[in-house]
VEXDREN-2710 file (C-alpha; in Angstrom, 1 decimal):
% VEXDREN-2710
k/r/px/py/pz
1/UNK/-25.6/43.8/-23.5
2/UNK/-23.0/45.2/-20.9
3/UNK/-25.3/44.1/-18.0
4/UNK/-25.5/40.7/-19.3
5/UNK/-21.7/40.6/-19.6
6/UNK/-21.5/41.7/-16.1
7/UNK/-23.9/39.1/-14.8
8/UNK/-21.7/36.5/-16.7
9/UNK/-18.3/37.8/-15.2
10/UNK/-20.0/37.5/-11.7
11/UNK/-21.5/34.1/-12.1
12/UNK/-17.8/33.2/-13.5
13/UNK/-16.1/34.7/-10.3
14/UNK/-18.7/32.7/-8.2
15/UNK/-18.1/29.6/-9.7
16/UNK/-14.4/30.0/-9.5
17/UNK/-14.6/30.7/-5.9
18/UNK/-16.7/27.8/-5.3
19/UNK/-14.0/25.6/-6.9
20/UNK/-11.4/27.3/-4.9
21/UNK/-13.3/26.3/-1.7
22/UNK/-13.6/22.6/-2.8
23/UNK/-10.1/22.3/-4.0
24/UNK/-8.8/23.8/-0.5
25/UNK/-11.4/21.5/1.5
26/UNK/-10.0/18.3/-0.4
27/UNK/-6.3/19.3/0.0
28/UNK/-7.2/19.7/3.9
29/UNK/-8.6/16.1/3.8
30/UNK/-5.5/15.0/2.4
31/UNK/-3.4/16.8/4.8
32/UNK/-5.6/15.3/7.7
33/UNK/-5.4/11.6/6.4
34/UNK/-1.5/11.9/5.8
35/UNK/-0.8/13.3/9.3
36/UNK/0.7/10.7/12.0
37/UNK/-0.5/12.7/15.1
38/UNK/-2.7/15.5/15.7
39/UNK/-3.0/18.9/13.5
40/UNK/-3.6/22.5/14.4
41/UNK/-5.2/25.1/12.1
42/UNK/-1.9/26.9/12.2
43/UNK/0.2/24.0/11.0
44/UNK/-2.4/23.3/8.1
45/UNK/-2.1/27.2/7.0
46/UNK/1.6/26.9/6.9
47/UNK/1.9/23.5/5.2
48/UNK/-0.8/24.0/2.8
49/UNK/0.4/27.8/2.1
50/UNK/-3.2/29.2/2.7
51/UNK/-4.5/32.2/5.0
52/UNK/-4.6/31.3/8.6
53/UNK/-8.2/32.6/9.0
54/UNK/-9.0/30.1/6.0
55/UNK/-7.4/27.1/7.8
56/UNK/-9.3/28.1/11.1
57/UNK/-12.6/28.1/9.0
58/UNK/-11.9/24.8/7.4
59/UNK/-11.2/23.1/10.7
60/UNK/-14.2/24.6/12.1
61/UNK/-16.4/23.3/9.5
62/UNK/-14.7/19.7/9.7
63/UNK/-15.5/19.7/13.4
64/UNK/-19.0/20.5/12.8
65/UNK/-19.2/17.9/10.2
66/UNK/-17.6/15.1/12.5
67/UNK/-14.5/14.9/10.2
68/UNK/-12.4/16.1/13.0
69/UNK/-12.5/16.1/16.5
70/UNK/-10.6/17.8/19.4
71/UNK/-7.5/15.6/20.1
72/UNK/-7.0/14.0/23.3
73/UNK/-3.8/15.6/24.1
74/UNK/-5.6/19.1/23.9
75/UNK/-3.3/20.2/21.0
76/UNK/-5.3/20.6/17.7
77/UNK/-7.6/17.9/16.2
78/UNK/-7.6/14.3/15.2
79/UNK/-9.5/12.5/12.4
80/UNK/-13.0/12.1/13.6
81/UNK/-15.5/8.9/13.4
82/UNK/-17.0/10.1/10.3
83/UNK/-13.9/10.4/8.4
84/UNK/-12.7/7.0/9.9
85/UNK/-15.9/5.3/8.8
86/UNK/-15.3/6.7/5.1
87/UNK/-11.8/5.2/5.1
88/UNK/-13.0/2.0/6.3
89/UNK/-15.7/1.9/3.3
90/UNK/-13.4/2.7/0.9
91/UNK/-10.7/0.0/2.0
92/UNK/-13.6/-2.5/2.2
93/UNK/-15.2/-1.8/-1.1
94/UNK/-12.2/-1.0/-3.3
95/UNK/-11.8/-2.3/-6.6
96/UNK/-9.0/-4.2/-5.5
97/UNK/-11.1/-6.3/-3.3
98/UNK/-11.9/-9.3/-5.6
99/UNK/-8.0/-9.7/-6.5
100/UNK/-7.1/-9.1/-2.7
101/UNK/-9.7/-11.6/-1.4
102/UNK/-8.3/-14.4/-3.7
103/UNK/-4.8/-13.9/-2.4
104/UNK/-6.4/-14.4/1.2
105/UNK/-8.4/-17.3/0.1
106/UNK/-5.3/-19.2/-1.5
107/UNK/-3.3/-18.3/1.6
108/UNK/-6.4/-20.1/4.0
109/UNK/-6.4/-23.0/1.6
110/UNK/-2.6/-23.5/2.1
111/UNK/-2.6/-22.9/5.9
112/UNK/-6.1/-24.4/6.8
113/UNK/-7.0/-21.5/9.3
114/UNK/-8.7/-18.1/9.0
115/UNK/-6.5/-15.2/7.4
116/UNK/-7.4/-11.6/7.7
117/UNK/-6.1/-8.2/6.4
118/UNK/-6.4/-5.3/8.9
119/UNK/-5.2/-1.6/9.3
120/UNK/-4.8/0.9/12.0
121/UNK/-7.5/3.8/12.0
122/UNK/-7.3/6.1/14.9
123/UNK/-6.7/3.7/18.0
124/UNK/-8.2/0.7/16.6
125/UNK/-7.5/-2.3/14.4
126/UNK/-10.2/-2.5/11.7
127/UNK/-10.7/-5.6/9.6
128/UNK/-10.5/-4.7/5.8
129/UNK/-10.7/-8.3/4.4
130/UNK/-11.1/-11.8/5.8
131/UNK/-11.4/-15.5/4.8
132/UNK/-12.8/-17.9/7.3
133/UNK/-11.4/-21.7/7.5
134/UNK/-13.9/-24.5/7.0
135/UNK/-13.4/-25.7/10.5
136/UNK/-16.6/-25.4/12.8
137/UNK/-14.5/-23.9/15.7
138/UNK/-13.4/-20.5/14.7
139/UNK/-14.2/-16.7/15.5
140/UNK/-16.4/-14.7/13.4
141/UNK/-15.3/-11.2/12.6
142/UNK/-16.8/-9.4/9.5
143/UNK/-14.8/-6.4/7.5
144/UNK/-15.3/-3.4/9.2
145/UNK/-15.1/-4.9/12.6
146/UNK/-12.6/-3.2/14.9
147/UNK/-10.6/-4.9/17.6
148/UNK/-8.1/-3.6/20.2
149/UNK/-4.6/-2.5/19.4
150/UNK/-2.7/-3.6/22.4
151/UNK/-3.6/-7.4/22.6
152/UNK/-3.7/-8.4/19.1
153/UNK/-1.2/-9.7/16.7
154/UNK/-1.9/-7.0/13.9
155/UNK/-2.3/-4.4/16.6
156/UNK/0.8/-5.0/18.3
157/UNK/2.8/-5.2/15.1
158/UNK/1.5/-2.1/13.6
159/UNK/1.7/-0.3/16.9
160/UNK/5.3/-1.2/17.1
161/UNK/6.3/0.2/13.7
162/UNK/4.7/3.7/14.5
163/UNK/6.8/6.6/15.4
164/UNK/8.0/6.6/18.9
165/UNK/5.9/9.7/20.2
166/UNK/2.6/8.3/18.5
167/UNK/3.4/4.8/19.8
168/UNK/3.7/6.2/23.4
169/UNK/0.5/8.4/23.1
170/UNK/-1.6/5.2/22.0
171/UNK/-0.3/3.3/24.8
172/UNK/-0.5/6.0/27.6
173/UNK/-3.7/7.7/26.5
174/UNK/-6.0/5.4/28.7
175/UNK/-5.6/2.4/30.6
176/UNK/-4.9/-0.7/28.8
177/UNK/-8.0/-3.0/28.8
178/UNK/-7.4/-6.6/30.2
179/UNK/-9.3/-9.2/27.8
180/UNK/-7.9/-12.3/29.3
181/UNK/-5.4/-13.5/31.9
182/UNK/-2.6/-13.1/29.3
183/UNK/-3.4/-9.6/28.2
184/UNK/-0.5/-7.0/28.7
185/UNK/-1.9/-4.0/30.6
186/UNK/1.3/-2.4/31.9
187/UNK/2.7/0.2/29.5
188/UNK/6.2/-0.4/30.1
189/UNK/5.9/-4.1/29.8
190/UNK/4.2/-3.6/26.4
191/UNK/6.7/-1.3/25.3
192/UNK/9.5/-3.9/25.7
193/UNK/7.3/-6.4/23.7
194/UNK/7.0/-4.0/21.1
195/UNK/10.5/-3.2/20.7
196/UNK/11.1/-7.0/20.3
197/UNK/8.1/-7.1/17.7
198/UNK/9.6/-4.2/15.9
199/UNK/12.9/-5.8/15.5
200/UNK/11.4/-9.2/14.3
201/UNK/8.6/-7.7/12.3
202/UNK/6.2/-10.5/13.4
203/UNK/3.2/-9.7/15.7
204/UNK/2.1/-12.3/18.2
205/UNK/-1.3/-13.0/20.0
206/UNK/-0.9/-15.6/22.6
207/UNK/-4.4/-15.7/23.8
208/UNK/-4.2/-12.2/24.8
209/UNK/-7.5/-10.8/23.1
210/UNK/-9.6/-14.1/23.1
211/UNK/-8.9/-17.0/25.4
212/UNK/-7.8/-20.0/23.7
213/UNK/-7.1/-18.2/20.4
214/UNK/-3.6/-17.8/18.8
215/UNK/-2.3/-15.4/16.1
216/UNK/0.7/-14.3/14.3
217/UNK/0.9/-11.3/11.7
218/UNK/3.3/-9.7/9.2
219/UNK/3.2/-6.4/7.7
220/UNK/2.1/-5.2/4.4
221/UNK/4.1/-2.4/2.9
222/UNK/3.3/0.4/0.6
223/UNK/5.3/1.8/-2.3
224/UNK/7.3/3.7/0.4
225/UNK/8.2/0.7/2.1
226/UNK/6.1/1.4/5.1
227/UNK/3.5/-0.7/6.9
228/UNK/0.1/0.2/5.8
229/UNK/-1.6/-2.9/6.9
230/UNK/-1.1/-6.1/8.4
231/UNK/-1.8/-9.7/7.4
232/UNK/-2.6/-12.4/10.0
233/UNK/-3.6/-16.2/10.4
234/UNK/-5.3/-17.2/13.6
235/UNK/-7.1/-20.2/15.2
236/UNK/-7.8/-22.2/18.4
237/UNK/-4.8/-23.1/20.3
238/UNK/-6.2/-26.8/20.2
239/UNK/-5.1/-26.7/16.3
240/UNK/-2.7/-23.7/16.1
241/UNK/-0.1/-23.8/18.6
242/UNK/2.2/-20.7/18.8
243/UNK/5.2/-22.9/17.5
244/UNK/2.9/-23.8/14.5
245/UNK/1.6/-20.4/13.8
246/UNK/5.3/-19.2/13.7
247/UNK/6.1/-21.7/10.9
248/UNK/3.4/-20.0/8.9
249/UNK/5.5/-16.8/8.7
250/UNK/7.2/-17.4/5.4
251/UNK/3.8/-18.2/3.8
252/UNK/2.4/-15.0/5.3
253/UNK/5.1/-12.8/4.0
254/UNK/4.7/-14.2/0.5
255/UNK/0.9/-13.4/0.5
256/UNK/1.9/-10.0/2.2
257/UNK/4.2/-9.3/-0.7
258/UNK/1.2/-10.1/-3.5
259/UNK/-1.0/-7.8/-1.4
260/UNK/1.7/-4.9/-1.3
261/UNK/1.4/-4.8/-5.1
262/UNK/-2.4/-4.7/-5.1
263/UNK/-2.4/-1.8/-2.5
END
């Protein structure tokens, strides 16, 4: 009888240890997701109040599983592609999708052009949801598609609202690729544009990503008043001039307010 009790106690202790490991791993994932820059094992240990050796083991395992990758700055880790893909899947397939999609559909019916909801994942803009216009001349991008951050309306808007250090890291980490004659590839010039974008809270793409396409975007705010996504309308310049696109900003802001409540 004593032996059985001993085995039961050992099993209980083992189960408790497994639970503790899972709990710490989940806390680590939340910590990584909330970080606005690279993280280190030492930072994780300090902020989560766990032993430093445990934090190093967690980071090593998450790197092995492609959840974390070494940051380009050489300091610590950033979210890896596997974690990014998981985030996108959750956003695209969330339970709020139906209501969110209806908000976009009403906006498209009102404006007559394609509207999309995007967010910043790593260094790219990812389409969370999108409703196409009925016009035959349009650009097709499905939810989950990724577009550049420095030459799209939503990308420039979300980039402008990042903390200064993080913004500069993204601008200067690699040469800014030219997509059209209008693409801004000079970091200093882009910084000036982003400062203006931040003050106006409106992102603009005037044929910078795709020749002949125009877009404007407004932020979607979370409960803390931070930009967690961006809502944009875009269309070919033969139908949607920059002036006309800007006239749609009040309607975009109204829809963004509805989306904020859903997010």
